[in-house]
N, C-alpha and C positions, 0 to 999 in steps of 0.2 A: 231722545228724538233729535235728529239733526234737521235743520231747515235752512234753505238759502233765502236770504233777505237782501233787499237793496235799499240803501239810504244815501241820498244825495248822489246817486249814480254809481256808488260803489257797492259791490256784491260782498256779502259776508256769509259765512257758514256759522250758524250758532247752534248750540246744543241746549236743550231744556229737559229737566226732569219732570216738568208739569205737562202732561198730555192734554190737559184741558185749556191750555193757553194758546191762543191763535197768534203765533209770532209774526205772521204776515201782517195781521191787522195792527199789532203793536208797532212793528217797523213802519208801516204806512203812517201811523199817527206821529211817530217821531220825525219821519221824513217831512210830513206836512208842517209840523211845528217849526222845524229847522228852515224850511222854505219860507214860511211866514216871517220868521226873524230876519232872514236874508233879504226879503223884499223891503223891510223897513230901513235897512242900512247896508250899503255895499262894502263897508269897511270891516265887517266882521269876518274873521277867518273861520275855517270849519270847526276848529276846536272851540272857539267862543260861541259859535252857533249851537254846537252840541251842548255846551254848558248852560247856555241860556234856555234852550229847549228843555233840558233836564230839570232846571230850577222851576220853569213854568209848569211843567207837568206835575212835579212834586207838590208845588203850591196848590194846583187844582185838586190833586189827590187829598191833601190835608183839608181843604175846604169841604170836599165831599165827605170825608170821614167825620168832621165835626157836625155837619148837617145830619148825617146818618145817626150819629150818637145822640143828637138832640131829638130826632124823630123817634128813635128807639126808647129814649127816656119818657117821651110823651106817651107812647104806646104802653109802656110798663105802668105808668100812673093810671091810664084809662083802664087797663086790665085789672089793676088792684081795686079801683073804684067799682068796676063791674062785679068783681068777686065779692066785695062787701055787700053790694045790693042783692046778690044771689043768696047770701047766707041767711 
């Protein structure tokens, strides 16, 4: 699937093998994060903004993954406890 996206006023054609990924939404998120970084300092060039946005989004993703793993662990323990009670 090929999609036209715009980030920081520049248009890109990107290709994805994942049909369930909304590339427009992903691009809008990256664009918003880069704009947020740009508003904090006018000295960042586009490359630095992209790098900072990528690090920021990756960090957010890692925090989400840890929280999800923790929650799934708690659910596994509760399920095991329930299974013992049902026996």
